[in-house]
C-alpha positions in Angstrom: 92.9 24.4 -67.3 96.3 22.8 -68.3 95.1 19.2 -66.6 91.4 19.8 -68.3 93.2 20.1 -71.6 95.3 17.1 -71.0 92.4 15.1 -70.0 90.3 16.2 -73.1 92.9 15.0 -75.3 93.1 11.5 -73.4 89.4 11.3 -73.4 89.4 12.0 -77.2 92.2 9.3 -77.7 90.5 6.9 -75.8 87.0 7.8 -77.5 88.7 7.0 -80.9 89.6 3.5 -79.7 86.2 3.0 -78.4 84.4 4.1 -81.6 86.5 1.8 -83.8 85.7 -1.1 -81.5 82.0 -0.3 -81.1 81.2 0.2 -84.9 82.6 -3.2 -85.4 80.0 -4.7 -82.8 77.3 -2.5 -84.1 77.7 -3.6 -87.7 77.7 -7.3 -86.6 74.5 -6.6 -84.4 72.7 -4.8 -87.3 73.5 -7.5 -89.7 72.7 -10.8 -87.5 70.9 -9.3 -84.6 72.9 -11.0 -82.1 75.6 -9.4 -79.9 78.9 -10.9 -80.5 80.2 -11.4 -77.0 83.7 -12.4 -78.5 84.4 -9.1 -79.9 86.7 -8.1 -76.9 88.7 -11.1 -77.7 89.2 -10.4 -81.2 90.2 -7.0 -80.0 93.0 -8.7 -77.8 94.2 -11.0 -80.4 94.7 -8.0 -82.8 97.0 -6.1 -80.4 99.2 -9.4 -79.8 99.3 -9.9 -83.7 100.5 -6.4 -84.2 102.8 -6.9 -81.5 104.2 -10.0 -83.3 104.8 -8.2 -86.4 106.2 -5.2 -84.9 108.6 -6.9 -82.5 109.0 -10.3 -83.6 109.2 -9.7 -87.4 110.3 -6.2 -87.2 107.9 -4.6 -89.6 107.3 -0.8 -89.4 104.5 0.1 -87.2 101.8 1.3 -89.6 102.6 -1.9 -91.7 102.2 -4.1 -88.3 98.9 -2.6 -87.9 97.6 -3.1 -91.5 99.0 -6.8 -91.5 97.4 -7.6 -88.0 93.9 -6.1 -89.5 94.2 -8.8 -92.5 95.1 -11.4 -90.3 92.0 -10.6 -88.1 89.7 -10.0 -90.7 90.4 -13.5 -92.0 89.8 -14.8 -88.6 86.7 -13.0 -88.4 85.3 -14.5 -91.6 86.5 -18.2 -90.3 84.8 -17.7 -87.1 81.5 -16.5 -88.6 81.4 -19.5 -90.7 82.5 -22.1 -88.1 80.7 -20.6 -84.9 77.7 -18.4 -86.1 76.7 -19.7 -89.4 76.0 -23.2 -88.3 73.7 -21.6 -85.7 72.0 -19.0 -88.2 68.4 -20.7 -87.4 69.2 -21.5 -83.5 67.7 -19.3 -80.9 70.0 -16.1 -79.9 71.0 -17.8 -76.7 73.2 -20.4 -78.6 74.8 -17.7 -80.5 75.9 -16.1 -77.1 77.1 -19.3 -75.7 79.0 -20.0 -78.7 80.6 -16.7 -78.4 81.7 -17.2 -74.7 83.4 -20.2 -75.8 85.0 -18.6 -78.8 86.2 -15.9 -76.4 87.8 -18.4 -73.7 89.3 -20.4 -76.6 91.0 -17.0 -77.9 92.1 -16.0 -74.6 93.6 -19.6 -74.1 95.3 -19.4 -77.5 97.0 -16.1 -76.7 98.1 -17.3 -73.3 99.5 -20.4 -75.0 101.5 -18.3 -77.5 102.6 -15.2 -75.6 102.3 -16.1 -71.9 100.1 -14.9 -69.2 102.5 -12.1 -68.4 101.9 -8.6 -69.2 103.7 -7.5 -72.3 104.6 -3.8 -73.5 105.0 -2.8 -77.0 107.0 0.4 -77.0 105.6 3.2 -79.0 107.6 4.0 -82.1 106.0 7.5 -82.0 108.0 9.4 -79.4 107.6 13.1 -78.1 104.9 15.2 -77.2 103.6 18.5 -78.5 102.4 21.5 -76.2 98.7 22.6 -76.7 97.5 25.4 -74.4 100.2 24.7 -72.0 99.2 20.9 -71.9 102.0 18.3 -72.9 100.0 15.9 -75.4 102.0 12.8 -76.7 102.1 12.3 -80.4 100.9 8.7 -79.9 97.6 10.2 -78.5 97.3 12.6 -81.4 98.0 9.9 -83.8 95.2 7.7 -82.3 92.6 10.7 -82.6 93.6 11.4 -86.2 93.7 7.9 -87.3 90.3 7.1 -85.8 88.8 10.3 -87.6 90.3 9.2 -90.9 89.0 5.3 -90.5 85.6 6.6 -89.5 85.7 8.8 -92.7 86.7 5.8 -94.9 84.1 3.7 -93.2 81.4 6.1 -93.6 82.3 6.3 -97.4 82.3 2.7 -97.9 79.1 2.0 -96.1 77.3 4.9 -98.0 78.9 4.6 -101.5 80.3 1.4 -102.1 78.3 -1.7 -103.5 79.6 -3.8 -100.5 78.9 -1.5 -97.9 75.4 -0.7 -99.2 74.7 -4.6 -99.1 75.5 -4.2 -95.4 72.7 -1.5 -94.8 70.4 -3.2 -97.0 70.5 -6.4 -94.8 70.7 -4.3 -91.5 67.2 -2.5 -93.0 65.3 -5.7 -94.6 67.0 -8.9 -94.6 64.2 -10.6 -96.0 63.6 -8.1 -98.9 67.5 -7.9 -99.6 67.5 -11.6 -100.2 64.5 -11.3 -102.6 66.7 -9.1 -104.7 69.6 -11.3 -104.9 71.6 -9.9 -102.0 73.4 -12.8 -100.1 72.9 -12.6 -96.2 75.6 -15.2 -96.0 78.2 -13.2 -97.7 77.2 -10.1 -96.1 77.6 -11.8 -92.8 81.4 -12.8 -93.6 82.2 -9.4 -94.7 80.7 -7.9 -91.5 82.6 -10.2 -89.3 85.8 -9.4 -91.3 85.4 -5.9 -91.1 84.5 -5.6 -87.4 87.4 -7.7 -86.5 89.7 -5.4 -88.9 88.3 -2.3 -87.2 89.1 -4.0 -83.4 92.5 -4.6 -84.6 93.2 -1.1 -85.6 91.8 0.2 -82.4 94.0 -2.4 -80.5 97.2 -1.4 -82.6 96.7 2.2 -82.0 96.4 1.9 -78.1 98.7 -1.0 -77.6 101.8 1.2 -77.2 100.0 3.1 -74.2 98.4 0.2 -72.5 99.8 -3.2 -71.3 99.0 -6.5 -73.2 97.4 -9.4 -71.6 95.0 -12.4 -73.0 92.4 -10.7 -70.6 92.6 -7.1 -72.0 89.5 -7.2 -74.2 87.2 -8.0 -71.2 86.8 -4.5 -70.0 86.8 -3.3 -73.3 83.6 -5.7 -74.1 81.5 -4.4 -71.3 82.2 -0.6 -72.2 81.6 -1.4 -75.9 78.3 -2.7 -75.0 77.4 0.2 -72.8 78.4 2.4 -76.1 76.2 0.6 -78.2 73.3 0.7 -75.7 73.8 4.4 -75.3 74.0 5.2 -79.0 71.2 2.7 -79.9 71.7 -1.0 -81.2 72.7 -1.0 -84.9 73.2 2.8 -85.3 76.6 3.9 -86.6 76.2 7.4 -85.7 75.2 6.4 -82.0 78.4 4.3 -81.8 80.6 7.2 -82.7 78.7 9.6 -80.3 78.5 6.9 -77.6 82.2 6.0 -77.9 83.5 9.8 -77.4 80.8 10.3 -74.6 81.5 7.4 -72.7 85.4 7.9 -72.9 85.2 11.6 -72.0 82.9 10.9 -69.2 85.3 8.2 -67.8 88.5 10.2 -68.1 86.7 13.2 -66.3 85.1 11.1 -63.6 88.6 9.2 -63.1 90.3 12.9 -62.9 88.0 14.8 -60.9 85.9 12.1 -58.6 88.1 8.9 -58.5 89.6 6.1 -60.7 87.0 3.7 -59.3 84.2 5.9 -60.3 85.6 6.2 -63.7 85.8 2.6 -64.1 82.3 2.4 -63.0 80.6 5.1 -65.5 80.0 2.6 -67.9 77.6 0.7 -65.8 76.0 3.8 -64.7 75.5 4.7 -68.1 73.9 1.4 -69.1 71.6 1.7 -66.1 70.4 5.2 -66.9 69.8 4.8 -70.8 67.9 1.5 -70.1 65.6 3.4 -67.6 65.2 6.5 -69.7 65.3 5.6 -73.2 65.7 1.9 -73.8 66.1 2.1 -77.5 69.2 4.4 -77.3 69.7 7.8 -78.5 70.0 7.1 -82.2 67.7 3.9 -82.5 66.0 3.4 -85.9 63.5 0.8 -86.8 64.6 -2.1 -88.3 62.6 -4.5 -90.5 63.1 -8.5 -90.3 
């Protein structure tokens, strides 16, 4: 029972990270109808920029994540303007090729600035708490709590704020939204900036637990795509449910079956969902 409680909290912490990363990718797909294959690279850069502010500059942990989120949000906007906006009328394959190019570019930049060796960011939140006999680190509790708070704030932003409602409007009917004065170009910039900031928060939260490397975003990209396929392309509730479901499945499979099976569970999920329900669990009709 103690092992199960331990792995349950590990899965919830991992699920919080997956949700924050997956929601950003879901927003981009909902607005532009393209998969941003460089999303994992933004996550990687978010971890390194957090590391820079925390270790090199010496700002507090929370401030380091906040500053890194601002930097990556600006980078996300710049990426949308330079990479995706010029291809807005091109076939979707062009977007994917450009995203792959951006991914390799970001990895090369990270390697040039911080080297190819693994780096460790020490956790500023030490200690653990005992829950039903299991020792749960405060870092994992902070990850779960922060993910819940950020998801709540994001829900309020999308549902209640003017800018968030423009994102929903573009997702539902791009042409109709343009006719009533909503600028798809501005919404695209906002969406990329928000997605990059969310990925940075996720990376900053999990960086003290995992090692940093220029390729750390590659595995996350595959799992995030599995999540949005599971939940339904463009569905925010689907990204949340899919993120926690995949994380719990991955952790429990690694614990009770094998580590290799845990790493492969994302691919099993993709195959099963595409075979049984190709539109995902929470898919909705989107007008173009």
